[in-house]
N, C-alpha and C positions, 0 to 999 in steps of 0.2 A: 503492498500500499503505500500512498504517497507519504512523506513525514512533515504534510501540510495538511489542512482541513480542505475537507472536499473541493474541487469549482464545482460549481453550480452551472450546467449546459439548460436551456431549456430551449424545447425543439418544437416548433411550431406547426402542425401537421403531424398527425398519427397514420399515415399509411403507411406504404411499402419502403419511401424513403426515410422519413421519420424513425419507422421503427430499425430499417438498418443502421441506421447510422446509431440510433441509440443503443443498439446490442455492440457496436464496432467501439464506442466511447467506454462503455461499462464491464465490458467482455474481459478486456484488459486490466485488470485492478490496478494496475502501477498508473495508470492515467489519472486519478486520482480523482475521478468525475461521479459526482450524481446528478440524476437529467430530470427534469420535470417535460412528462410528452403532453401537449396540449392536442386536445382532437376535439371536434363537434361533434365526432358520430359516437352511437353507444361503445361500438369495438375497435381496438385498434390492431393495425394490421390490415384490416379490411381497404378501404378507400372505395373509389367507383369501381376500380376494374375489381377486386374478390370479395367483396361483399354480394355480389349474385348467389339465389340457390337456385339457376338454370343450370342442371348439369349438362347442358350442350354448348353453358358460353368456357369454353377449356382454355388452355394457355396456349399463345402463339408462340411459345418457345419450348421445347422437346424439356423433358423432365432434368436429363444429362446435364442441360445447362441453366438450371436453376436454382442452380446451392447459393445460398446467401452471403454465404463466407469465400471468398477470393482463395484464400487457400485450402481451403477442402471444398471442391469440387464436385463429389459426390456425397456432400451432405442431405441435399433432398435429396436424393433416391435412396441413401439407407434408413431416410426419416419415413417415407414412403412404405421401405420395403419390412417395417420394424413398426408398422401402425398396429394397434388390436384385428382392425378388419382387413390386413392383409393388403398388399400392393394393388393400386386400381388397374396396373395395364401388368404387359409382362415382363416388358426390358426401358431401359434410360432412354429409349429413343421412343416414347411416348408423349401424348397430350393429356394433362389430368384437369380435370374441370378446377375452376379459377376459383370456387369456392374454396378446394382444399387446400390449394397455396395460402389461402388466406390463415386456414389452418397451420399450418408451418410457421407463416410468422409471427403469429400469438404466439406460438410455443417455445419463440426463443425469448420472448418478455416476460413470461411466466414465471419462471425463476428468480428471475432480478426484483418486481413488485413485492416479492416473499423475503424478507431476508430477518435474522437474529439479532443485529444490530438495527436500531430508529434513529432518525426514521431509515425508509427502504431505500437503497441505493436510485431507484425508479421512480417515478411517483407519476401517474397519469392522471390527468386533470380532465373533464369532461366540460366541454363550453365554447365557445365561437371567440376569438384573439379580433378584437377591434382595435386595438393601438399599441404601440412598441416606440419607446424612446430611448437614444442611446447616451448616456456620461458620461464622463471621462473614467469612470471606475468600476460601472457597470451598466446594465441594460434592464428596464422595467416593460411587461411585457401587462398588458391590461382587456381584461375580458368584458364580455356583455355583460355580465353580472354585476362590473365592477370590481370583480376582486383585480389584484396585482401581486405581480411576483416579480421578483427580482435576480437579475445573474449576472454572472459575468460573461456571457456569453450566448445569444441567441441564434438560431440558425430557422431560416424558413425551410420548408418543406410540405408545400401546401400542394405539391403537385400540378397536374392541368386545370386551368380554367374551363370549366363548360360554357356557352353561350348563352347569354340571360334570354329567356324564354322575352317574345316581344308581340305574341298575338296570343288572342283566344283560344286559337286550336294548337296552339305549340305543345309539345309534350316535351319531358325530360327523356335524353337518350339515356340516363343511366339508372331510371326506373322502371318498373314494371307496367306493361302499355295499361293504359287507361281501362278498369273497366267499363266509366260509365258511356267507353265510343262505342260506336253502334259495331258490330265486326262485320259486318257488309259494307260500311264505307270503306272510299279509295284513301289510302296513308302515302304521303307523300316523305319521304326521307331526300332530307336533303346533304348530299356526301355520298361514296361510294366506297368507300375505304371500311375499314375491319369493326368502328364502332357500329356503321351500318346493318353490317353481318350478325353480329349482336342483337341491331334490335331486329331484324326481320326473325331469327330465330325463336326469339321471344314474342314477337307477334304469333307466328305458325302454331307455338306450343300452347299459347293463352286459347288456341282454335280462331284464331282470325278467319272470314273467309273471302272480305273483299281483296282487291286490287293493292297490291304495291309497289311501290314506283320508288326508284331509286335514283337520285339526278346530282349528277356534278359536271363540271364544266366538259371532260373530256369522258366520263362515262368509264372508267378503270376500277376492273375489278382485282383486288387483291391474288396474285398466284398463292398457291400450297405449297407443303414445306411435302421433301420428297430424303427418303434414307440417304442422304449424301453426307459426306466429309467435305472439309474445305483443303483444297489445293493448296500448295505451299507459293508464298510469294514473298521474297526478301524485302525488307523494309528498303535497302539501298536501292530495289527496284522501281519505287513509288516515287513518280514525279509529284512530290510535294511542291506546293508554291505555283504550280502550273493554271493555267487557265481553266475555265469549266470545259471550253471545248474540246483541251488540248487532254484533259484529265478524264474526258467522254471518249476521245479515240483510244485510247493506252486501255482503257478498261474495257471499252468493244472488240481490240485485237486481241485481250486478254482471253474473253470469253470465247470468238471465234475461235482461237486456236484451241480450247479446251473441247470446246464442242466437234471440232473437225476428228480430235481423239476421241469420239464416244462420251466426251462427258458431258458432266449437266453444270447449264452457269449458274445453278443455284453452290457450285462449288467455290467459283471465283468470287460471288458475292459475298459469301463466309468469308473466305479467305481476307479480304480487304477491312473487315471490320475492325480487325485490330489499330488499323491506322486512319481509320473516318473521322476521330474528334481532332488528329494531326492535321488530315488531311482539311477541313472544314478550318481549322486556326490559320494555316498558311495563304487560303484562297483567296486571293485579291476580291476586295469588297465590292467591286460592280461583277466580279466571277459569281460570289454569294446571291447578289441581287437577280441576275440572270439565271441561275439554276433554281431558285424559290419559284420565278413567275415561269419558267418553262419546262425543267427538267425533274423539280422534285415529285411531282405527281407519277411520273414514271419510277421514280427510283424507289417510293413508298411502296409502290406494288410487287416490288422486285426484291427487296430488301426487308419486309414487313410482312409475313405471311400467314396463311390459316393453316389452320391442321385439315390435315387429310377428311377424314371424316366429317369434316365442318365443309370442307369444298365439296364432298359429296350431298350436301344436305341441300348447298344453294345452288349446286347445278339440279336438283331434284325441281326446286320451288322454280327456278327460271322455264325449265323443262314442260311443268304442268302450268306454264303462264302466271302462276303466283307472282310473283317477282317481274318487274322489267326496270332493266336498264337503260337508262337514257343520257346522252351526252346532250345538256343544253345549259343555259343561263336563265335564270328565273329573272324574267323583268317587271315583274308587280304583283303584291299579294291584295286581293280585298276579301276582308273578312263578310260573312253573312252566317245566316241562321243554320246554314247546313254546315259551316266551317269556311273554307272562303275559294275562290276562285285565283288557279295561279296561271299566271301568265309568263310563257316561256318563248324561246327563243333555239331552234334546237343547232348544235354545231355546223357549221360551214352555209345554211340558211336562212335567208333572208324573212321570210314571213313568219309570225308569229303562229302561237297556238294558245292552249289554253285548256284546264284540267281543276274541274271541280273536285275538293278532297273535304275530308270530312277530318282529317288532323295532318300536322304537319310538324315531323321530328326531325330536327337540326343538327343531322350527324358529319357537319362538317370539320368538325376537330376541334383543336384547342384556339382559346380565343387568340386572334391575328395581334390584336398590338392589346399590351398587357395594361394601358393607361384606361381598357374601355372593363376591366376586371371588375367582378361585383365581389371580391373580398375584400371587407372592410382595412386590414392590417396589410396588404398590399395598397391601397387607395393613400391610407395615411402614409407611409413612406415615400409615396411621388406626391403628394401635397405637401409633406413637410421637406421635400429635399434630399430626403436621405436615400432617395434611390433615383434612377433613370433608367429610361431605353435604352436599347443598345440604336446604333447606326442604322441599324432597318428594321427596328420597332416589331420587334419576334419575341426578347424577351429583356428582363431586366440587364443591366451590364451589371457584369461579374467580372472579375479577377481573375485570374488562373491559378488560385487558391483558393476560388468559391468566396474572398468577399465581396458585400457588394456595394458597388460606386455610388455616390454620391451625385449632386447633380454639379457639383465642382469637380467631378474628377476624382475624387481621393477615394480611396479604399478602404472602409470601415475595419476598424480594430478589432471589432466585436460582433459585428452582425454580417452572416454569414447565408450560403443558399446551397438547398442538395435538391439533387434530382429534373424532372422538368421543365421548373422555374429556371435553372441554369442555360438552356436549350440556344439562346443567345452567343454564348460563350462556348459549349461543348457540341451541339447539334445534336448529336446520337446519345441522349439521356434520357430515353423512355422506358430500355427493358432493362429490366434487374441485373444481368450480365455487366451494364456499364455502372448501373448504381450503385450496384456492391465495392466495386472497385472508388468511386466518388469517396461512398461515404469512410472506407479504411482508409483511405489518403486524406482526408479532412479528419476524421477523428485522430491520426496523430499529429495533423498539425496542429489541433485545437491543444491539444497536449504540450506543445511546443510554447503556444503563446502564454497559456494558461498557469506554467507550472515556472515558478523564478531558478526552479534550478536546473531546469533543462534548459540548454544553449543550442544550436543548430551549427553544426558544422559545416567547411564550404562544400562538401561532398551531397550535402541534404538529410547525415544522418543525425541524431543527436546524442550528445554527452552530457555524464554531471558531473563538472569540475568537484573534486572536495573542496569544502568550505567557503565556495565562490556563490554567489547568489546574483546573479547578472539578469538586468531587466531584459524583456525580451518583447518586441513588437512585430509586426506583421512584415515590416521594412528589413528584419534582423538576415 
């Protein structure tokens, strides 16, 4: 244990990102932390992704890659195999229900909430964080009920913000289908990504009989996983710093060469995963902008794939006419007594068309501009100048060590962020394999920042010189 009183870290958000960080801070007792985890939902470790009770909502990553611990890649598979009910699938290449993964995340923190020492090292507080203030020696977090928590550091782990409903017929894409909606009505889903697929599965399981129309600018559908392994790509072969067009040509060349040898394109896409964050970081700003506008949709459908059993279910719905994919842009929505009249224009056509729907579900993904968030604590940070958006307005501005950057361009010494909230800096930071690494690295960094007897060396390692107590800051 630390020779000094435990440092106090407040984590705002008890979904996957928050739980992974809490575990990393607490599993190494030498870090000397106690953690307060603030979550507005009744359960921690769930978030929007893992709270679902629909068994057809399965992970989009095979079990073999879903360990919460970077240094123990088989941890999740062992947990699955040791369940009293037995494993849910025959081997680590399977895709298990997301609710089960939520159980796994909860199992990580369960031993930490009960301890012989008082108070326990992990305290879970259920409530909505509405305010956060940073002082020279501490941070103060305020909840909606007026309660306040003071810590040495605070970490935002609020995940993805869902779009705020704007019309009477809008529905929450993360909630079960509304029972009050006529099951014979037409449902329009905006977006054709993985969130759309989840909602279609929910509608079908709920007995919906009407037409389901999924609409996006390009009408692209996520590809499916296959039993393939990544090829080997040496880091020296990756064109870091190249323009988006040159990078795309390089990637296509790799894929074509692999397919010519009877390989699968998935093996190439998976092979560059270890390099995607550095590729994004070194991509010129203009190329990042072009990628987001013109190439992101194609990247997403190849990179973020669905399980084979989900692919079969979606294919059945398409073949039966229960689901229709439309490449189009919505040009207007007129609410009426039956729901709404949606006007749209198909891709490549001049003439418009219209569709009467009973419900609209926005599955277009994350809030495009973080300033449009409905999260009160993020709103407060922008209003007080404690945070700012990145140059492309896709996330809050984050330093390489996950510190939040304020409106003056200064990285905070006490306010950090992890998970999807940091997509502006790291881009590929939405899946567990990426988030677990980020949380492990941040936990080590926070231990250095908060412990006066630990000082970083030039090679990034840490040491504790006897008899010295150097003050450490983010700039050390």
